[in-house]
N, C-alpha and C positions, 0 to 999 in steps of 0.2 A: 429390754428386745422383745417387742408382745410375739409371742407364739402364734405360727401361721394357722389360720383354720383348714380342719380335714375336708377336703371335697367332700359332699353328699349326693348321691344322685336317687331320685326313684325309681323305680322298672314297673310301670303298668300293663296292663294287656288280658284281653278276657280269657276263660279256662282254656288251658290246651296249647296256648298260641305258641309254647314253650319259653315263657320265661326262666325256669329255673335253668333248661339247657341251655339259656344263653349266658347265667351267669357261671356256669359250671365250666362254660365253655372259656372263658374269662379267663379264669384260676387257673386253669391248663395251660392258657398261651403265655400267662405271665406268673411262671414261677418266681420268677426272683421279687416281684413287688409283694407287699405288705396289703393285702385287699380285704376289708371288713364286709361280711354278707348278711343281710337280717333279710330272714323269711317270713311274711306275718298269715297267719294262721287263724281261723276259728276255735275258742278254745277246746273247743270236741277232742284234737288234736293234741292238748297239749298234756304232761303230767304234771309238771313243780304246781305248785300251791301260788306263787307269783306270775304263774301264764309267760315264764322268761327260761329257756333253754340253751345254755350256751355249750360250745365245743368247739376249741381250739383243733386248727387244723395242722397237720405235720411241715408243712412250710411257714408256720409262723402267721398264716391268715386267720380269722377267729369269724365261725358260724353262728349265728343265734335263730332260734325261730320264737315268735311271741305272737299275742294279739296287737291289735292297730295299737289301743290305747295304751300297752305297754312301751311300745317304742322309743321314748325316752328314759325308761330303765336301761332297755339294751344298749341303746347308746352310752348309758354311762359304764357299764360291762363292759363296751367296746372299747374306750378309750384309752384301757389299762393297755393295753396291747401298742396303744402308738401306730394304727393303721395308716397306710398313705392315702388311702381313701375307701369310702364305704358306699356300699350298696341297698336301697330297701328294695325288696321284692312285695308288690302290692296284691294281696290275692284276686284274684280273676274280676270276682263281683266286688271289689271294693270302690268306691268312689275316690280317684284321686285327691279330690281336693278337701276331702277331710284327713287325710296324711297329711297334706301341705297345712293343712290349720295345727296339724299336732306338732309339726315341725316348727311352727312359727308362734309357740306358746312360751312362756317365759319361766316353762322351765331350765335349771342350770344346768344340765346336762348336754344340753343342747347350744348352749355357748362358743362349742369349741368347731361346732361343727358349720359350714356355709353351704345350703342347697344350692347344685351349679347345675338341677333341671330334672326337667319330668320326661322318662324316655317311655312311650307306648309301641311295645311288639302290634302285630297285627298277623292273624291266619291268612295267606296269601289264600289258601285253598277254600277256606270259609267264610271269608269276609264280606263277601256279598248276603249272602245267608243271615249273618250276623247282624250287620247293620241295618237289614227290613226288620227284626225279630227282639233284640235286644237293645233299648235304648243306653244302657252303662257302655256298650263298646264305642257309641258315638260320644258319650260324655268323657271315656277315657280320652278318647283322639284329641278332643277337643281344648282337653289341660295340657296337651304335652307341647316341649318344644322338640324334640325328635321323635320323627314314627317312622319305626323300624318292620319295613313289610318281610317278616320271617318266611320259610317252605318256599320261595321263590322260584328254585328248580320242579315245585312240583304242577306251576303253571306256567303257561305260553307268555312270551313276551308282550302278546298283545293284550292278554289280562290284565299284566304288569302295569301296562299304561294306562287303562281302566282303573285300578284300583288306586293308581296316585290321583289319578283326578275325581275319583268319590272320597278319597281324604283331602284332597286342596278344599272342596266344597265344607268339609265341615272344620276344617284347621286351615286358613289361607295362610298362616305365617310359619308352620314347623318345617324342619328343614324332613327330607324324605329319603330314607335309602333304602337299597333291596339288602336280602341275605338270605342265607340257607343254614338248616343247624343251628339256628342262634350264634353264628359267627361274625359278628362285627367286631369292628377293630378300635383300640381302645381310644385309637387317634381322631376319631369323631369327636370325642370330648374335649380334644382341645379348641374346638370353636366355643365361643360365646353361645351357649345355649339360649343364657338369660335376656338375650338382646331379640330373641324371638316371643313375640309377644303371644301370650293364652289370658282366657277369658277365666273372672274368678265367681261369674256368676253361679247363683243356687240352681238344681235344677227342678223345675216347680212340680212335672209329672214323674212318676215314676215307671208308668207305664209299660209295660215289655219286658222289665227286668226280668229274668229268671227265678223261681222258687226253689229254695234247697229243703229237701227233706231228709233227714238223720235218721238212718237204719242201725239201731244198736242188738246184738245177741251176746247172751251172758257164756255160751257154750260153744265148746271147738268147732272149726267148719273144712267139709270135703274139700281139698282143693277145686280137684273134680267138678263140683258143682259150681263152686266159685268162677269157673272159667265160661261157664254158659251168660254169665251176666252181660257180655257185650253184645252179641248177636241177639239177645231176648229186648233188650234197652236201646238200642242205638237209634232207634227213630223218637224214643220219648226224651233222651235226654243230650247235654252237654260233655259231660262228663260225670265220672263215678271215682272217687278218690276216698280211702280211707285206709284202715290198718284191722286185721283181721289173725285169729288164732286159728293156725293151719296145724295140719297134722305134724309138719317140721320144725313147728313154733310161730313168732308172730312176722307179718310179712306186713308192708304197705303196697295196699293195692292202687293204683292209677288204672284210669280207664278211658282212653280218648274214641269217640268211633269205635274201631273194631278191635285197636290193640288195647291189650291187659299184661302190665307190667308187673314184678314181684318185687319188692327192697324189704331184706330183713331189717327189724326196727324193733325200738324196746317195749319191753311188755307193758297193758295195758287193762285195765278193768275189766274192759268187755269190748269186743270187736264193733268197732264202728264203722258204717259206710255214710258217705254224703253223695244224695244223689241229685245232681243239677238240671233241673227239668227244664225241657220244653213245652210243657203241657201244665203248668200251675201244679195245685192241687190233687189235680185229676190224675196222677201219677201213683198217688196214695192207695187207691184199689187194687191194678194190676201190679204194683210191687206186693201188694199183700198176698193176692193172688197166685205169684209167681211163687214168693217164699212157702207157702203154706203148701204147695204142692212139689216145690223140686228141692225143698231145703228139709222142710219141717222141724224145726225147731224153734223154740220162745224165741220172739222178736219184739220189738217196740219203735214204734216209729213217730219223730218229733219235726215239728217247723222247725 
């Protein structure tokens, strides 16, 4: 008897839209299900030599973090736990078509999985600004089978209608659903998402995609000074994320708008922060000035 294939879903969406919140919500809502979750991140976040970090969760679920090119290896590790389904969270600046091509490659580990659809989260509160300024937001939507308008509780019903119309212009065929706090139901995935057409065309022009600037610092940082980052760089950045050695140990840092969160994380060789810039590499100079005036420690900037 042939072994049934493991359903595989890709979750895309721009930085800060709530993809991780949505996946954690699924895990909390379905403790009885064995679900695999793969988070793709730039190599700057990863410590392991092969760019794959695997963690078994208490309820039998498995969580992996890897760079996009290591997705087949992550799925290889994942299959040992025999999950009922697997979600891959695509980095907010990534092209879902690139990941789709990886999943359609001839790697042996992929033979056990069946791609069931690409889901794209949309930030209801910031979507109108993003589709004007960031080409990747349109590209992510154009390749999805299901569009989830997240943070719907933050906007008026009239605006939701406008957002749905804007999404329909970008992708005439995808299903559109609204939710809050990433709380969508797995029942949505019982539909045949692949019956919704998407385009496989390559993007000819990447103009309008935000630049990333990586700041690294080898010395411990004061948390009080890091807390000033959101207010100072809110006008020039979409998001700031990374990890820092603070007075109380290593923390993963996530900044969206004026909000900043700290989560304990494993040690790294140095503190690193990624700034997703609205103004391109023009952010480098004000970032350098702020760091010298407010932090006063050695640092390096990388593209």
